[in-house]
N, C-alpha and C positions, 0 to 999 in steps of 0.2 A: 339884301345881303350883297356886299361888294366883293370884288375879286380878291382884294387883300384879306378880308375876313375869311373867305373860303380857303385861301392859301395858308393862313395861320391855323386853321382848324381842319386841315386836309385829313388827318387820321380819323377824326370823328365823322367827317363827311363820307369817307369811304366805307365806314362801318354801316352808316345809314344806307348808302348806295347798294352795298352787298345784300342787305335784307330785302330792299325794294326790288332789286333786279331778280333775285331768286324767286320772290313771290310772283313777279310778272311772268317768269319762265315756266311756272307750274300752275298758275291760276287758270280757271276755266275761261275760254274764249281768248284771253290774252296770250296764252301759251301756243296758240296755233302757228304753224309754220307759214301760214298765209300772210302773217304780219312780218315784215322785214326785221331782221335783227337790229338794224340801225334805228328803227322806230322804237323798238323795245328799250334800247340803251338810252335814247333821247327821252322817252317817257320816264324811265327810272331816274335819270339825271334831274328832270324837271320836278318830279315828286320829291326827290331827296332835297332839293333846294328849298321847296316850299315848307317842309317839316323841319328843316335844319335848325331854324331859330328856336323852336319850342324844345327840341331835344337838347340843344346847347344850354338853354336856360335851366333845364332840369338837372344839369351837372353830371352828364354821363362820364364816368371815369375812364381814362385812357391808360392802359398798362405801360410801364416805362421800358419794357424789354421787347425786342422784335418778335421773339418766339411767342410770347404771350399775346402780342397784338395779332399775329397771324392766326393763332388758335381762336382768338375772339372774333376775328373776321370770318373764319370758317363757321363758328357758332352762329353768327348773325345770318349768314347765308342759309344755314340749316333751319333756323327759325322760319325764314321766308319760304323755304321748300316745304316745311311741315304744314304751314297754313295753306299754301297753294295746293298741296296734295290732298288735304282734307276737303277743301272746297271742290276739287275735281272729282272726288268720290260721288258727288251729287249726280253727275252725268253718267258715271258708271252704273249707278242704280237704275237710272232711266234706260240705259242700254240693255241691262239685264232683263228688265220688264219687257222691252221690245223683242228680245230674243225669245222669251216665253211666248209672246204673241205670235211671232213669225213661225215658230216650229209647229204650233197647234193649228195655225191657219193654213199651213202648207207652203209658206214663203221662206222656209229655212234655207233653200238654195239660192234665193234671190238676195244678193248683197250689193251694197253700194259703198263707195269710199267716203269715209267720214273725215273731212279736212281738219277737224279739231283733234280727234284721237289718232289720226294718221293710220287707221286700220280699216279693214273691210268689216262692216257690220250689217246685220239684216235690215231690210228696208223699213220695217216697223220700228226698229231701234232708232234709225235716223229720223223718222217721223216724230217720235217722242222727244228726241234730242232738240229738234227744231222748236217744238212747243215749249220745252224747258228753257231754251235760249231766249225765246220771246218773253216768257214770264220773268226770266232773270234780268233782261234789259228793262222791262216795264217796272220792275220792282226796285229800280236804282241799284242793281247789283254791282256795277262798277264803282259807284260812290261808296257802297258799303265795303268793298274790297279795300279801298284806300283809306277809308275812315276807321274801320275796325281792324283790318289786317295790317295797317301801317301806322297811322297816327296814334291810335289808342295803344297799339302794341309797345311802342317805345316808352309810353308813359307808365306801363304796368309790367313790362316783361323785357328782360335783357338776356343775352346769350348765356350768362352764368346761371340763370334760373333754370336752364335745362337740367342742371345737376341738382339744384336745391329743391326743385319742384317735380322731379321725375316721377315720384310716387303718386302724384295727382294728375299729371299731364297724360301719361299713356293710358290709364284707365278711362279717361274722358275720350281719348281718341278711339279706343276699342269699342266703347259704348256707342259712340257716334257711328262707326262703321257698321255695327250690328243693327242699329236703328235704320240706316239707309238700306241694308239688305232686306230687312223686314218690310220696309215700305215698297221695295221693288216687287215683293210678293203680293202686297196689298193692291198695287197697281195692276197686277196680272189676274187677280181673282175673278173680276167680273167676266172677262172674256174666256178665261180658262174654264170657269164653271159652266158657262153657256156652251162652249164647244164640247165639254165632257158630256153634257146632256144630249147634244146633237149626235155625238158618236154613239152614245148608249141607245138612243132612239133608232138610229140607222142599223145598229147591230141587231136590235130586236126585229126590225122589219126584214133584215136579211135572213134571219132564222125563220120568220113566218112566211116569207115569200122568196125562196132561194132563186127563182127564175128571174127576179128583177136585178138589173145591173146597178146595184146601189153604190158600188165603188166609184163609178164615173159620176154619179149624182152627188156623192158625198163631198167632193172637193168644192164645187161651186156653192153648195149649201153651207158648208163650214165657213167659206170666205164671206158669203153674204151675211150670215148671222154675226160673224166677228165684227164686220164693219158696222152693222146695225147697233150692236152693243157698244162699240167704241164711240159711235156718234151720240148715243143716248147718255153714256157715262162721261162724256167729255167735260161737262161742267164740274163733276166730281173730281176728275183727274186734274183739272186746272187748279182747284182748291188744294188738292193734295200736293201738287208740284210746289205751290207757293208755301205751303206749310213745311215741306222738306227743305226748301232753300232758306227759309227763315230759321229753321232749326239748325242748319249748318253754321250760320253766323252767330247764333246764340251759343253754340258749342265752342266757337272760337273765343267768344267773350268769356266763357267759363274757364278756358285755358289761361287767359290773361289774369283772371281773378283767382286762380288756384293758389292756395296758401303755400308758403315755404315751410319746409320741415324743420 
């Protein structure tokens, strides 16, 4: 694409750029403040130039009035934010599972700074986040973001479809968020169940032998059992992480395929 073609089709290019940049600003990993803003702008510009010919060939209509164009530009940005926010919910589910772990293990007060979420989270939440990040990268997560979230989206979904498909889009989003919350509980069940049995056993011993200082013994026992269960269940957790990440991209594809009313 030459500079002249880009100048002649500047309104369409800025619509593409708005959606891509909004997606980058909210997508997992890419939205981190550790990445300079100029790098995000450059990446959005490059991706927009790559997909511009296919979008232009599909005949994307440009409104004739400035106000309509501004509203369409805001709508395209909202579509990008919508996709990025939904994908970011993956890591929120993993953080929630890590908080369940931390409080039951006695690590509730030990928090570290998460550079992705820009908040303090329990150390176990950061541990699960790192695992999820590795699986996301190994599973071609970035390629899927730009292939499904950008390239396919312009072929199947435009900003005006937020109005015509709203009866189908928002139920899909709510179902996806419910599923992610359920999976965070599933992630927590192995360790939470084991620690519940440990606490129950220590409570019975405390009743049977009150002279034993089981309170001081309970903390290292709980931590040791939790790490043992985490080590044993790690292959299961990795498979579940992969399934959750794949599910999130399938839900995005369902949004693009949702019928108009």
